[in-house]
C-alpha positions as CSV (number, residue, x, y, z in Angstrom):
1,M,51.9,14.5,86.6
2,K,55.3,13.8,85.3
3,N,55.4,10.5,87.1
4,I,52.0,9.5,85.7
5,A,53.1,10.3,82.1
6,Y,56.4,8.4,82.7
7,T,54.5,5.3,84.0
8,L,52.1,5.3,81.1
9,L,54.9,5.6,78.6
10,S,56.8,2.7,80.3
11,I,53.7,0.5,80.2
12,L,53.1,1.3,76.5
13,L,56.7,0.5,75.6
14,L,56.6,-2.8,77.5
15,S,53.4,-3.9,75.9
16,L,54.8,-3.1,72.4
17,G,58.1,-4.8,73.1
18,C,56.3,-8.2,73.6
19,K,54.7,-8.2,70.2
20,T,56.3,-9.3,67.0
21,S,55.6,-8.1,63.5
22,K,56.8,-11.4,62.0
23,P,54.3,-14.2,61.2
24,L,54.7,-17.2,63.5
25,T,55.8,-19.4,60.6
26,E,58.8,-17.3,59.8
27,G,61.6,-18.6,62.0
28,N,59.1,-19.5,64.8
29,P,57.6,-22.8,63.8
30,V,54.2,-23.6,65.2
31,P,54.1,-26.9,67.1
32,M,52.0,-29.4,65.2
33,M,49.0,-30.9,67.0
34,T,49.1,-34.6,66.2
35,Q,47.6,-37.8,67.5
36,P,49.8,-39.3,70.2
37,V,52.0,-42.0,68.7
38,R,51.2,-45.4,70.0
39,P,54.3,-47.5,70.1
40,E,53.7,-50.8,68.4
41,T,53.4,-53.6,70.9
42,N,56.2,-56.1,71.0
43,F,54.3,-59.4,71.8
44,S,57.6,-61.2,72.3
45,E,57.9,-59.2,75.6
46,Q,56.8,-61.4,78.5
47,S,54.8,-58.6,80.0
48,T,52.2,-59.0,77.2
49,W,51.8,-62.8,77.5
50,L,48.6,-64.4,78.8
51,L,49.6,-67.5,80.8
52,G,47.4,-70.2,82.3
53,Y,43.7,-70.2,82.2
54,F,42.2,-66.9,80.9
55,S,38.8,-65.6,79.7
56,K,38.0,-64.6,76.1
57,E,37.5,-61.0,77.5
58,R,41.2,-60.7,78.1
59,L,41.7,-60.9,74.3
60,S,39.3,-58.0,73.9
61,S,41.5,-55.8,76.2
62,P,44.7,-54.0,75.3
63,P,47.2,-54.8,74.1
64,H,45.5,-57.8,72.5
65,S,42.3,-56.2,71.5
66,E,43.6,-54.7,68.2
67,W,44.8,-57.9,66.6
68,Y,41.9,-59.9,68.1
69,Q,39.2,-57.5,66.9
70,N,40.7,-57.1,63.5
71,G,41.1,-60.8,62.9
72,F,37.6,-61.5,64.3
73,K,35.8,-58.9,62.3
74,G,37.8,-59.5,59.1
75,Y,37.3,-63.3,58.9
76,Q,34.9,-64.5,56.1
77,A,33.9,-68.0,57.1
78,N,33.1,-70.7,54.5
79,N,29.3,-70.8,54.4
80,E,29.2,-74.4,53.2
81,A,31.3,-75.6,56.1
82,I,29.3,-73.4,58.5
83,N,26.1,-75.0,57.3
84,K,27.5,-78.4,58.0
85,L,28.6,-77.3,61.5
86,T,25.0,-76.1,62.3
87,G,23.8,-79.7,61.7
88,I,26.2,-81.0,64.4
89,S,24.9,-81.2,68.0
90,K,26.9,-79.0,70.4
91,E,25.4,-80.6,73.5
92,D,28.3,-83.0,74.3
93,L,31.1,-80.8,72.9
94,T,33.8,-78.8,74.6
95,I,36.8,-77.0,73.2
96,K,40.3,-76.2,74.6
97,I,42.3,-73.5,72.9
98,V,46.0,-73.6,73.7
99,M,47.7,-70.5,72.4
100,G,50.6,-68.1,72.9
101,T,49.8,-64.4,72.6
102,W,53.5,-64.0,71.5
103,C,52.8,-66.3,68.5
104,P,51.8,-64.8,65.2
105,D,49.9,-68.0,64.2
106,S,47.9,-67.8,67.4
107,R,47.1,-64.1,66.8
108,R,45.9,-65.0,63.3
109,E,44.0,-68.2,63.9
110,V,42.3,-67.7,67.3
111,P,40.2,-64.7,66.3
112,R,39.1,-66.6,63.2
113,F,38.2,-69.6,65.3
114,M,36.2,-67.5,67.7
115,R,34.4,-65.9,64.8
116,I,33.4,-69.4,63.6
117,L,32.2,-70.3,67.1
118,E,30.1,-67.2,67.2
119,I,28.5,-67.9,63.8
120,W,27.9,-71.5,64.9
121,E,26.4,-70.1,68.2
122,F,28.7,-72.4,70.2
123,P,28.3,-71.7,73.9
124,P,31.2,-69.6,75.1
125,E,31.2,-71.2,78.5
126,K,32.2,-74.5,76.8
127,V,35.5,-73.0,75.5
128,T,38.6,-73.0,77.7
129,F,41.6,-70.8,76.9
130,I,45.1,-71.8,78.1
131,G,48.0,-69.4,77.5
132,V,51.5,-70.7,77.1
133,D,55.0,-69.1,77.1
134,N,57.4,-69.4,74.2
135,A,58.6,-72.8,75.5
136,K,54.9,-73.9,75.2
137,L,54.6,-74.3,79.0
138,S,51.7,-73.3,81.1
139,P,51.1,-73.1,84.8
140,V,48.0,-75.3,84.5
141,G,47.6,-78.6,86.4
142,E,47.6,-81.6,84.0
143,Y,48.8,-79.4,81.2
144,N,51.6,-81.9,80.3
145,D,48.9,-84.4,79.5
146,L,47.8,-82.2,76.6
147,D,51.1,-82.9,74.8
148,I,51.2,-79.5,73.2
149,Q,54.0,-79.2,70.5
150,R,52.8,-76.2,68.5
151,V,50.4,-73.3,69.0
152,P,47.7,-72.6,68.5
153,T,46.2,-76.0,69.2
154,F,42.4,-76.3,69.1
155,I,41.3,-79.5,70.9
156,L,37.7,-80.6,70.3
157,Y,36.2,-83.0,72.9
158,K,33.0,-85.1,72.4
159,N,31.7,-86.5,75.7
160,N,35.0,-85.4,77.4
161,I,37.0,-87.6,75.0
162,E,39.3,-85.9,72.5
163,A,37.7,-86.1,69.1
164,G,40.6,-84.3,67.3
165,R,42.9,-81.3,67.0
166,I,43.7,-78.5,64.7
167,I,47.4,-77.8,65.2
168,E,49.0,-74.4,64.2
169,N,47.4,-74.1,60.8
170,P,44.2,-75.8,59.4
171,V,44.5,-78.5,56.8
172,T,41.6,-77.0,54.7
173,S,40.0,-74.2,56.7
174,L,39.3,-74.0,60.4
175,E,35.6,-74.6,59.9
176,Q,36.0,-77.5,57.5
177,D,38.6,-79.1,59.7
178,M,36.1,-78.8,62.6
179,V,33.4,-80.5,60.5
180,N,35.9,-83.3,59.5
181,I,36.9,-83.9,63.1
182,L,33.3,-83.9,64.4
183,T,31.9,-86.1,61.6
184,K,35.1,-88.2,61.4
185,E,35.4,-87.5,57.6
């Protein structure tokens, strides 16, 4: 009987010894439950670059999706220029977009350009993306013939002949520059 009483007393003391009478916030900070911190992507790191031919879908995947989606959704196109574009036949047109995912100008202008193409209902299969490194080189055959000096460069072709380019920044706006190139204004 003595052993049973001794065992019960020991269990009681052990269970009381594990409790604290202090609130958790006094001297025992509660770990904060927060969202995991996403490190900001450094697009100058080669591991983030898209080189050579790639699909538009690659821009919709991390790490590029955030800047691409924000630029795409946030762009307000010039309705007057868009109306002029809708009057231009797309049948014999193709477009090459030469860009560097490391380049802030490319990350700003390419989503806007793609938004314009969507509004215009330009066939996506008629758009070719070419990614370049920071020396503006790309592992694409006949790339040197494009004579790329700055990115982004949007090359518009009519009947497989270059109609014109928008280089780095538009003169007026992307959509108005496209109208000017395609109507030779």
